DRENKETI-767430 format. One record per residue (C-alpha): x, y, z; residue in three letters; residue number from 1. Coordinates in Angstrom, 2 decimals. Layout:
BEGIN
<<X; Y; Z>; "ALA"; NUM>,
...
//
This chain:
BEGIN
<<48.43; -36.28; 3.42>; "MET"; 1>,
<<50.58; -35.69; 6.62>; "ASN"; 2>,
<<48.53; -34.51; 9.24>; "ALA"; 3>,
<<50.11; -33.64; 12.48>; "PRO"; 4>,
<<47.05; -32.86; 14.15>; "ALA"; 5>,
<<45.76; -36.33; 14.00>; "THR"; 6>,
<<46.16; -37.73; 17.58>; "PRO"; 7>,
<<47.96; -41.12; 18.16>; "ARG"; 8>,
<<46.75; -43.81; 20.13>; "PRO"; 9>,
<<47.79; -44.19; 23.66>; "ALA"; 10>,
<<51.18; -46.35; 24.21>; "MET"; 11>,
<<50.31; -50.04; 25.15>; "GLY"; 12>,
<<46.51; -49.57; 23.74>; "ARG"; 13>,
<<47.36; -50.25; 20.05>; "ARG"; 14>,
<<43.96; -49.90; 17.54>; "ALA"; 15>,
<<43.54; -52.91; 15.33>; "PRO"; 16>,
<<44.93; -52.05; 12.35>; "THR"; 17>,
<<42.76; -52.59; 8.94>; "PRO"; 18>,
<<43.57; -54.20; 5.82>; "PRO"; 19>,
<<45.73; -52.65; 3.55>; "GLN"; 20>,
<<47.44; -55.21; 1.81>; "HIS"; 21>,
<<45.83; -58.14; -0.57>; "TRP"; 22>,
<<47.33; -60.95; 1.53>; "GLU"; 23>,
<<44.87; -60.23; 4.86>; "LEU"; 24>,
<<41.95; -60.03; 2.51>; "TYR"; 25>,
<<43.10; -63.15; 0.38>; "SER"; 26>,
<<43.89; -64.71; 3.95>; "GLY"; 27>,
<<40.18; -64.04; 5.50>; "ALA"; 28>,
<<38.71; -65.64; 2.20>; "ALA"; 29>,
<<40.65; -68.60; 2.60>; "MET"; 30>,
<<39.64; -69.10; 6.42>; "ILE"; 31>,
<<36.13; -68.74; 5.67>; "VAL"; 32>,
<<36.28; -71.17; 2.25>; "ILE"; 33>,
<<38.23; -73.82; 4.29>; "CYS"; 34>,
<<35.56; -73.72; 7.68>; "VAL"; 35>,
<<33.07; -74.36; 4.68>; "GLY"; 36>,
<<34.45; -76.98; 2.99>; "ILE"; 37>,
<<35.17; -78.78; 6.29>; "ALA"; 38>,
<<31.26; -78.19; 7.28>; "VAL"; 39>,
<<30.31; -79.28; 3.98>; "LEU"; 40>,
<<32.38; -82.31; 3.99>; "MET"; 41>,
<<30.89; -83.49; 7.63>; "LEU"; 42>,
<<27.20; -83.51; 6.28>; "PHE"; 43>,
<<27.81; -84.56; 2.88>; "THR"; 44>,
<<30.80; -87.16; 2.72>; "SER"; 45>,
<<29.43; -89.27; 5.47>; "GLY"; 46>,
<<30.59; -89.71; 9.23>; "PRO"; 47>,
<<34.15; -89.22; 9.63>; "PRO"; 48>,
<<36.49; -92.60; 10.52>; "ARG"; 49>,
<<37.28; -90.66; 14.09>; "ILE"; 50>,
<<34.55; -88.79; 16.09>; "PRO"; 51>,
<<33.22; -85.67; 14.31>; "GLU"; 52>,
<<34.05; -83.78; 17.09>; "TRP"; 53>,
<<37.25; -84.46; 17.33>; "LEU"; 54>,
<<37.63; -84.17; 12.77>; "TRP"; 55>,
<<36.24; -80.89; 13.63>; "GLY"; 56>,
<<38.71; -79.81; 16.56>; "GLY"; 57>,
<<41.66; -81.11; 14.35>; "LEU"; 58>,
<<40.91; -78.89; 11.57>; "PHE"; 59>,
<<40.43; -76.18; 13.36>; "LEU"; 60>,
<<43.88; -76.61; 14.87>; "LEU"; 61>,
<<45.17; -77.17; 11.05>; "ALA"; 62>,
<<43.86; -74.05; 10.11>; "VAL"; 63>,
<<45.08; -71.96; 13.07>; "SER"; 64>,
<<48.88; -73.28; 12.76>; "LEU"; 65>,
<<48.71; -72.42; 8.99>; "VAL"; 66>,
<<47.55; -68.92; 10.05>; "VAL"; 67>,
<<50.05; -68.45; 12.60>; "LEU"; 68>,
<<52.79; -69.91; 10.26>; "ALA"; 69>,
<<51.99; -67.19; 7.89>; "VAL"; 70>,
<<51.34; -64.45; 10.08>; "SER"; 71>,
<<55.20; -63.65; 10.65>; "GLY"; 72>,
<<54.42; -63.51; 14.58>; "LEU"; 73>,
<<56.77; -66.15; 15.25>; "LEU"; 74>,
<<60.51; -66.03; 15.84>; "PRO"; 75>,
<<62.78; -68.06; 13.62>; "ARG"; 76>,
<<62.99; -71.03; 13.24>; "PRO"; 77>,
<<59.12; -71.79; 14.48>; "TRP"; 78>,
<<57.23; -71.10; 11.39>; "PRO"; 79>,
<<58.72; -73.84; 9.62>; "LEU"; 80>,
<<57.52; -76.76; 12.08>; "PRO"; 81>,
<<54.47; -74.88; 12.68>; "VAL"; 82>,
<<53.47; -74.97; 9.17>; "PHE"; 83>,
<<54.43; -79.05; 8.97>; "ALA"; 84>,
<<52.59; -80.17; 11.60>; "GLY"; 85>,
<<49.53; -78.01; 9.80>; "ALA"; 86>,
<<50.11; -80.38; 6.31>; "VAL"; 87>,
<<50.27; -83.67; 8.18>; "LEU"; 88>,
<<47.26; -82.68; 10.26>; "LEU"; 89>,
<<45.58; -82.17; 6.43>; "SER"; 90>,
<<46.91; -85.44; 5.31>; "TRP"; 91>,
<<45.30; -87.14; 8.75>; "LEU"; 92>,
<<41.76; -85.50; 8.49>; "LEU"; 93>,
<<41.92; -86.41; 4.17>; "LEU"; 94>,
<<42.39; -90.03; 5.40>; "MET"; 95>,
<<39.93; -90.01; 8.25>; "ALA"; 96>,
<<36.88; -89.02; 5.82>; "MET"; 97>,
<<35.36; -92.08; 3.44>; "PRO"; 98>,
<<35.72; -89.12; 0.51>; "GLY"; 99>,
<<37.59; -86.66; -0.75>; "GLN"; 100>,
<<34.77; -84.41; -1.67>; "GLY"; 101>,
<<36.50; -80.87; -1.86>; "LEU"; 102>,
<<39.46; -81.30; 0.48>; "PHE"; 103>,
<<41.55; -81.18; -2.37>; "ILE"; 104>,
<<40.87; -77.29; -2.24>; "VAL"; 105>,
<<42.20; -77.29; 1.06>; "ILE"; 106>,
<<44.93; -79.11; 0.02>; "PHE"; 107>,
<<45.62; -76.25; -2.51>; "VAL"; 108>,
<<45.04; -73.32; -0.12>; "MET"; 109>,
<<47.57; -74.49; 2.37>; "ILE"; 110>,
<<50.41; -75.10; -0.20>; "ALA"; 111>,
<<49.37; -71.54; -1.62>; "ALA"; 112>,
<<50.10; -70.31; 2.11>; "ALA"; 113>,
<<53.45; -71.81; 2.60>; "GLY"; 114>,
<<55.06; -69.57; -0.40>; "VAL"; 115>,
<<55.34; -67.28; 2.29>; "SER"; 116>,
<<58.00; -68.86; 4.36>; "ILE"; 117>,
<<59.03; -72.08; 2.17>; "LEU"; 118>,
<<61.56; -71.72; -0.92>; "PRO"; 119>,
<<59.85; -72.92; -4.51>; "MET"; 120>,
<<61.83; -76.12; -4.26>; "PRO"; 121>,
<<60.23; -77.33; -1.19>; "ALA"; 122>,
<<56.83; -76.01; -2.39>; "ILE"; 123>,
<<56.82; -78.35; -5.18>; "LEU"; 124>,
<<58.09; -81.13; -2.91>; "GLY"; 125>,
<<54.80; -80.32; -1.12>; "LEU"; 126>,
<<52.59; -80.36; -4.27>; "VAL"; 127>,
<<53.89; -83.78; -5.09>; "VAL"; 128>,
<<53.22; -85.14; -1.46>; "ALA"; 129>,
<<49.53; -83.79; -1.61>; "ASN"; 130>,
<<49.14; -85.28; -5.01>; "SER"; 131>,
<<50.39; -88.82; -3.89>; "ALA"; 132>,
<<48.40; -88.44; -0.46>; "VAL"; 133>,
<<45.65; -88.03; -2.90>; "VAL"; 134>,
<<46.37; -90.78; -4.88>; "MET"; 135>,
<<46.77; -93.23; -2.04>; "LEU"; 136>,
<<43.29; -91.87; -0.33>; "HIS"; 137>,
<<41.60; -92.57; -4.19>; "GLN"; 138>,
<<43.26; -96.02; -3.99>; "LEU"; 139>,
<<42.31; -96.84; -0.43>; "LEU"; 140>,
<<38.91; -95.84; -0.84>; "ALA"; 141>,
<<38.72; -98.48; -4.08>; "GLY"; 142>,
<<38.22; -96.17; -6.85>; "ALA"; 143>,
<<39.12; -97.32; -10.53>; "ASP"; 144>,
<<42.37; -96.57; -11.93>; "ALA"; 145>,
<<41.12; -94.18; -14.56>; "PRO"; 146>,
<<39.48; -91.90; -12.27>; "GLU"; 147>,
<<42.73; -91.96; -9.53>; "VAL"; 148>,
<<44.88; -90.89; -12.40>; "VAL"; 149>,
<<42.29; -88.06; -13.28>; "ALA"; 150>,
<<42.09; -86.73; -9.95>; "THR"; 151>,
<<45.73; -87.12; -9.11>; "THR"; 152>,
<<46.54; -85.19; -12.23>; "VAL"; 153>,
<<43.45; -82.81; -11.73>; "PHE"; 154>,
<<45.15; -82.31; -8.00>; "CYS"; 155>,
<<48.33; -81.25; -9.42>; "LEU"; 156>,
<<47.83; -79.21; -11.85>; "LEU"; 157>,
<<45.54; -76.93; -9.94>; "ILE"; 158>,
<<48.45; -77.23; -7.10>; "HIS"; 159>,
<<50.77; -75.82; -9.52>; "LEU"; 160>,
<<48.21; -72.78; -10.53>; "ALA"; 161>,
<<47.68; -71.50; -7.08>; "SER"; 162>,
<<51.35; -72.11; -6.25>; "VAL"; 163>,
<<52.89; -69.83; -8.91>; "PHE"; 164>,
<<50.07; -67.22; -9.02>; "SER"; 165>,
<<50.59; -67.06; -5.21>; "SER"; 166>,
<<54.25; -66.79; -5.60>; "SER"; 167>,
<<54.05; -64.10; -8.32>; "ALA"; 168>,
<<51.75; -61.86; -6.35>; "MET"; 169>,
<<53.85; -62.65; -3.10>; "GLN"; 170>,
<<57.00; -61.31; -5.74>; "ARG"; 171>,
<<54.93; -58.24; -6.93>; "GLU"; 172>,
<<54.33; -56.89; -3.34>; "SER"; 173>,
<<57.95; -57.58; -2.04>; "GLU"; 174>,
<<59.44; -55.90; -5.23>; "LEU"; 175>,
<<56.61; -53.05; -4.22>; "ARG"; 176>,
<<57.87; -52.87; -1.21>; "ALA"; 177>,
<<61.50; -52.42; -2.13>; "GLU"; 178>,
<<60.36; -49.76; -4.40>; "LEU"; 179>,
<<59.46; -47.78; -1.84>; "GLU"; 180>,
<<61.94; -48.25; 0.54>; "GLU"; 181>,
<<64.25; -47.35; -2.37>; "GLN"; 182>,
<<61.75; -44.03; -2.89>; "HIS"; 183>,
<<62.28; -42.92; 0.80>; "VAL"; 184>,
<<66.00; -43.74; 0.84>; "GLU"; 185>,
<<66.52; -41.27; -2.46>; "LEU"; 186>,
<<63.93; -38.70; -1.05>; "THR"; 187>,
<<66.36; -38.99; 2.41>; "ALA"; 188>,
<<69.28; -38.26; 0.49>; "ALA"; 189>,
<<67.90; -35.49; -1.73>; "ALA"; 190>,
<<66.47; -33.68; 1.30>; "ALA"; 191>,
<<70.43; -34.01; 2.57>; "LEU"; 192>,
<<71.97; -32.71; -0.45>; "LEU"; 193>,
<<69.56; -29.59; 0.14>; "GLU"; 194>,
<<70.70; -28.91; 3.16>; "ASP"; 195>,
<<74.50; -29.42; 1.71>; "SER"; 196>,
<<73.63; -27.16; -0.85>; "ALA"; 197>,
<<72.09; -24.85; 1.73>; "LYS"; 198>,
<<74.96; -24.53; 3.66>; "ALA"; 199>,
<<77.93; -24.08; 0.98>; "SER"; 200>,
<<75.23; -20.95; 0.00>; "GLU"; 201>,
<<75.33; -19.51; 3.32>; "ARG"; 202>,
<<79.20; -20.17; 3.51>; "LEU"; 203>,
<<78.89; -17.82; 0.35>; "ARG"; 204>,
<<76.97; -15.40; 1.94>; "ILE"; 205>,
<<78.64; -15.27; 4.87>; "SER"; 206>,
<<82.03; -14.53; 3.03>; "ARG"; 207>,
<<80.34; -11.72; 1.11>; "GLU"; 208>,
<<78.98; -10.74; 4.36>; "LEU"; 209>,
<<82.73; -10.27; 5.19>; "HIS"; 210>,
<<83.86; -8.72; 2.70>; "ASP"; 211>,
<<81.07; -6.12; 3.09>; "LEU"; 212>,
<<81.86; -5.74; 7.10>; "ILE"; 213>,
<<85.31; -5.43; 6.36>; "GLY"; 214>,
<<84.68; -2.75; 3.92>; "HIS"; 215>,
<<82.37; -1.01; 6.51>; "GLN"; 216>,
<<84.97; -1.32; 9.05>; "LEU"; 217>,
<<87.66; 0.25; 7.37>; "THR"; 218>,
<<85.64; 3.19; 6.40>; "VAL"; 219>,
<<84.18; 3.02; 10.29>; "LEU"; 220>,
<<88.03; 3.47; 11.52>; "SER"; 221>,
<<89.07; 6.01; 8.69>; "LEU"; 222>,
<<86.21; 7.92; 10.06>; "GLU"; 223>,
<<87.09; 7.94; 13.74>; "LEU"; 224>,
<<90.83; 8.07; 13.07>; "GLU"; 225>,
<<90.41; 11.29; 11.35>; "ALA"; 226>,
<<88.38; 12.82; 14.16>; "ALA"; 227>,
<<90.89; 12.13; 16.65>; "LYS"; 228>,
<<93.11; 14.52; 14.72>; "HIS"; 229>,
<<90.45; 17.05; 14.02>; "ARG"; 230>,
<<89.54; 20.15; 16.17>; "ASP"; 231>,
<<86.14; 20.48; 17.91>; "ALA"; 232>,
<<84.42; 22.20; 15.07>; "GLU"; 233>,
<<85.66; 19.73; 12.37>; "ARG"; 234>,
<<85.44; 16.48; 14.88>; "ARG"; 235>,
<<81.47; 16.54; 14.47>; "GLY"; 236>,
<<81.66; 15.86; 10.74>; "VAL"; 237>,
<<83.35; 12.82; 11.24>; "HIS"; 238>,
<<81.68; 11.45; 13.84>; "VAL"; 239>,
<<78.54; 11.66; 12.03>; "ASP"; 240>,
<<79.97; 9.91; 8.97>; "ARG"; 241>,
<<80.80; 7.08; 11.12>; "ALA"; 242>,
<<77.46; 7.04; 13.26>; "ALA"; 243>,
<<76.16; 6.45; 9.73>; "GLU"; 244>,
<<78.39; 3.50; 8.71>; "VAL"; 245>,
<<77.79; 2.00; 12.16>; "ALA"; 246>,
<<74.27; 1.99; 11.52>; "ARG"; 247>,
<<74.20; 0.79; 7.71>; "GLU"; 248>,
<<76.76; -2.02; 8.74>; "LEU"; 249>,
<<74.10; -2.93; 12.06>; "LEU"; 250>,
<<71.28; -3.25; 9.81>; "ARG"; 251>,
<<73.39; -5.19; 7.03>; "ASP"; 252>,
<<74.29; -7.74; 9.90>; "VAL"; 253>,
<<70.78; -8.06; 11.02>; "ARG"; 254>,
<<69.67; -8.26; 7.92>; "SER"; 255>,
<<71.38; -11.06; 6.54>; "THR"; 256>,
<<71.62; -13.09; 10.35>; "VAL"; 257>,
<<67.76; -12.93; 9.90>; "GLY"; 258>,
<<67.73; -14.41; 6.60>; "GLU"; 259>,
<<70.12; -16.94; 7.36>; "LEU"; 260>,
<<68.08; -18.12; 10.43>; "ARG"; 261>,
<<64.62; -18.07; 8.82>; "ALA"; 262>,
<<66.48; -20.20; 6.46>; "ALA"; 263>,
<<67.24; -22.85; 8.73>; "GLU"; 264>,
<<64.60; -22.82; 10.82>; "ARG"; 265>,
<<61.44; -25.76; 9.96>; "GLY"; 266>,
<<63.86; -27.63; 7.99>; "GLY"; 267>,
<<63.40; -30.56; 9.79>; "LEU"; 268>,
<<59.91; -30.90; 9.54>; "ARG"; 269>,
<<60.21; -30.06; 5.75>; "ALA"; 270>,
<<62.08; -33.13; 5.57>; "HIS"; 271>,
<<60.08; -35.45; 7.47>; "LEU"; 272>,
<<56.94; -34.65; 5.93>; "GLU"; 273>,
<<58.48; -35.21; 2.41>; "ARG"; 274>,
<<59.73; -38.58; 3.40>; "LEU"; 275>,
<<56.06; -39.17; 4.57>; "GLY"; 276>,
<<54.92; -38.08; 1.02>; "GLY"; 277>,
<<57.30; -40.72; -0.52>; "ALA"; 278>,
<<55.52; -43.55; 0.40>; "VAL"; 279>,
<<51.74; -43.57; -0.76>; "PRO"; 280>,
<<51.03; -47.06; 1.14>; "THR"; 281>,
<<51.73; -45.47; 4.71>; "LEU"; 282>,
<<49.84; -42.26; 6.34>; "GLN"; 283>,
<<53.05; -40.41; 8.17>; "VAL"; 284>,
<<51.63; -37.43; 10.57>; "HIS"; 285>,
<<54.46; -35.17; 11.29>; "VAL"; 286>,
<<55.07; -33.25; 14.69>; "HIS"; 287>,
<<57.86; -31.01; 15.42>; "VAL"; 288>,
<<57.74; -29.32; 18.74>; "GLU"; 289>,
<<58.60; -25.66; 18.29>; "GLU"; 290>,
<<61.98; -24.59; 19.53>; "GLY"; 291>,
<<63.68; -27.83; 17.87>; "VAL"; 292>,
<<66.35; -26.24; 16.09>; "TYR"; 293>,
<<69.04; -29.00; 15.36>; "PRO"; 294>,
<<72.49; -28.56; 14.09>; "ASP"; 295>,
<<73.52; -30.07; 10.66>; "GLU"; 296>,
<<74.84; -33.31; 11.96>; "GLN"; 297>,
<<71.77; -33.49; 14.35>; "GLN"; 298>,
<<69.22; -33.04; 11.31>; "THR"; 299>,
<<71.20; -35.61; 9.38>; "ALA"; 300>,
<<70.97; -37.86; 11.89>; "ALA"; 301>,
<<67.14; -37.62; 12.76>; "LEU"; 302>,
<<66.21; -37.48; 8.59>; "VAL"; 303>,
<<68.12; -41.12; 8.63>; "ARG"; 304>,
<<66.21; -42.13; 11.59>; "ALA"; 305>,
<<62.68; -41.39; 9.95>; "ALA"; 306>,
<<63.99; -43.26; 7.21>; "GLN"; 307>,
<<64.66; -46.36; 8.90>; "GLU"; 308>,
<<61.20; -45.99; 11.13>; "ILE"; 309>,
<<59.33; -45.48; 7.27>; "VAL"; 310>,
<<61.18; -48.45; 5.57>; "THR"; 311>,
<<60.52; -50.35; 8.35>; "ASN"; 312>,
<<56.60; -49.28; 9.09>; "ALA"; 313>,
<<56.17; -50.51; 5.38>; "VAL"; 314>,
<<58.28; -53.59; 4.88>; "LYS"; 315>,
<<58.08; -55.26; 8.14>; "HIS"; 316>,
<<55.44; -54.05; 10.64>; "ALA"; 317>,
<<52.50; -53.86; 7.66>; "ASN"; 318>,
<<51.45; -50.63; 8.85>; "ALA"; 319>,
<<48.67; -48.27; 7.85>; "ARG"; 320>,
<<49.85; -45.16; 9.80>; "GLU"; 321>,
<<53.05; -43.79; 11.30>; "LEU"; 322>,
<<53.54; -40.99; 13.89>; "TRP"; 323>,
<<56.86; -39.43; 13.84>; "LEU"; 324>,
<<57.35; -36.82; 17.26>; "ASP"; 325>,
<<60.26; -34.77; 17.17>; "VAL"; 326>,
<<60.47; -32.46; 20.82>; "THR"; 327>,
<<62.85; -31.10; 22.86>; "ARG"; 328>,
<<63.63; -30.39; 26.64>; "ASP"; 329>,
<<66.74; -28.93; 28.40>; "ALA"; 330>,
<<68.87; -31.90; 27.48>; "GLU"; 331>,
<<67.99; -33.87; 24.08>; "THR"; 332>,
<<66.42; -33.83; 21.00>; "ILE"; 333>,
<<63.60; -36.65; 20.84>; "ARG"; 334>,
<<62.52; -38.29; 17.84>; "LEU"; 335>,
<<59.85; -41.13; 18.34>; "VAL"; 336>,
<<58.24; -43.14; 15.58>; "GLY"; 337>,
<<55.46; -45.20; 16.43>; "VAL"; 338>,
<<53.32; -47.11; 14.22>; "ASP"; 339>,
<<49.97; -49.34; 13.91>; "ASP"; 340>,
<<51.27; -52.42; 12.28>; "GLY"; 341>,
<<51.73; -55.69; 13.62>; "TYR"; 342>,
<<55.32; -55.74; 16.49>; "PRO"; 343>,
<<57.76; -58.37; 15.28>; "PRO"; 344>,
<<58.52; -60.96; 18.07>; "GLY"; 345>,
<<61.99; -60.08; 18.41>; "SER"; 346>,
<<64.34; -57.38; 17.07>; "ILE"; 347>,
<<67.22; -58.44; 15.06>; "GLU"; 348>,
<<69.57; -55.25; 14.03>; "PHE"; 349>,
<<70.08; -55.73; 10.88>; "GLY"; 350>,
<<72.34; -53.09; 8.74>; "ASN"; 351>,
<<69.75; -50.39; 8.72>; "GLY"; 352>,
<<69.28; -50.23; 12.31>; "LEU"; 353>,
<<73.05; -51.32; 13.17>; "THR"; 354>,
<<74.23; -47.94; 10.78>; "GLY"; 355>,
<<71.79; -46.01; 12.73>; "LEU"; 356>,
<<72.81; -46.69; 15.89>; "ARG"; 357>,
<<76.25; -46.28; 15.30>; "GLU"; 358>,
<<75.40; -42.98; 13.51>; "ARG"; 359>,
<<73.32; -41.71; 16.20>; "VAL"; 360>,
<<76.28; -42.92; 19.11>; "GLU"; 361>,
<<78.67; -40.81; 17.00>; "LEU"; 362>,
<<76.97; -37.75; 18.25>; "LEU"; 363>,
<<76.69; -38.71; 22.02>; "ASP"; 364>,
<<73.15; -40.12; 21.17>; "GLY"; 365>,
<<71.15; -42.98; 22.31>; "GLU"; 366>,
<<68.83; -45.47; 20.04>; "LEU"; 367>,
<<65.97; -47.29; 21.55>; "ARG"; 368>,
<<64.02; -50.00; 20.18>; "VAL"; 369>,
<<60.80; -51.27; 21.82>; "GLU"; 370>,
<<58.94; -54.00; 20.07>; "PRO"; 371>,
<<56.53; -54.79; 22.39>; "ARG"; 372>,
<<52.83; -53.20; 22.23>; "GLY"; 373>,
<<53.12; -50.53; 19.84>; "GLU"; 374>,
<<56.46; -50.73; 17.63>; "PHE"; 375>,
<<58.17; -47.58; 18.87>; "THR"; 376>,
<<61.71; -46.46; 17.51>; "VAL"; 377>,
<<63.05; -43.62; 19.86>; "GLU"; 378>,
<<66.56; -41.38; 19.03>; "VAL"; 379>,
<<67.68; -39.01; 21.52>; "ARG"; 380>,
<<70.41; -36.23; 21.02>; "LEU"; 381>,
<<72.09; -34.03; 23.39>; "PRO"; 382>,
<<70.76; -30.71; 22.90>; "ALA"; 383>,
<<72.84; -27.58; 22.52>; "SER"; 384>,
<<73.04; -25.39; 26.23>; "ALA"; 385>,
<<70.87; -23.13; 25.47>; "ARG"; 386>,
<<67.75; -23.64; 23.23>; "PRO"; 387>,
<<68.43; -22.21; 19.56>; "ALA"; 388>,
<<64.92; -20.29; 20.21>; "SER"; 389>,
<<66.55; -18.33; 23.42>; "ALA"; 390>,
<<69.33; -17.90; 21.42>; "ALA"; 391>,
<<67.60; -16.29; 18.56>; "ALA"; 392>,
<<65.84; -13.78; 21.19>; "GLU"; 393>,
<<69.57; -13.10; 22.51>; "GLY"; 394>,
<<70.75; -12.47; 19.24>; "ALA"; 395>,
<<67.80; -9.86; 18.10>; "GLY"; 396>,
<<67.83; -8.34; 22.02>; "ALA"; 397>,
//
């Protein structure tokens, strides 16, 4: 599931993302079908009213505009005018042909593709407009009334069937992405609640330890005080008892502190791996550098940052793999998330990224989002003056 040893692609050299959703497969199939229909029409429907090379070029331009409009690479509001240009070109291409052939199928595919960028009322309007263009073409070609009615009704029906099925599939995909987002959020909340429970348990243990230490220190103090008031022969007995109490006290302190420190280490990595496992459609590779032991507030911020990174990779980048790297230097703890999906054309800080930036800035940290090349989210938090590993070694010494 989570393989930290898997190498991450070099920055700026993103490997092609293999298809992972039905949209990519269906889109590729639609392009192949459209090109095949265009070739058949050029050979079977007679020569177009414009030069064949111009008709073919306009057809490829229309297909390219549709792909570009629904790809998500264009910033708002460019997808709408680009898609409108593709629709107008498709009408022009039909009017330039003496017969309809299978061109209705291209109309249907364009309308189905528009479901991802247009609201349903606009799509239904496009369906009606396409049917009207088909009817007009039939009338200009001299078709009789029954044929015109039959062709128009057939065009309308297959338009509606394709549009409604595409809308249902898109809605199912959106619901699945929302479900995964909620799953990631619940997993992050559960991990932080576990940290809170562990903190409460550590507080309880520390109180018990305080009571134990207080009792032993009282005994130690009494033995030493008694030794002060005894002669040389009887003083050694009290000193030996005091030494034994001191040794027991040291053993108890070391044992309890060691257990608490062992429970604290490795928590961040476990939380990140748990987040990755909550999303079955995304392969998450987690790497946490040795010696990275953030405090509770930093751990909470890093877990929330990883949650936002995972959510964006699934919901917006259409990513297949995600790399979460946590490193530390003398001054900062650094979390970097890089996915192999499609980077957006621009970054808009919504509620998720805005909340994450506020959380990081409260800890005197910094959030960086880089959309170019590989989509990268970086969180920097100030580290303590002394690494936790060195502090642990010092405490043990």
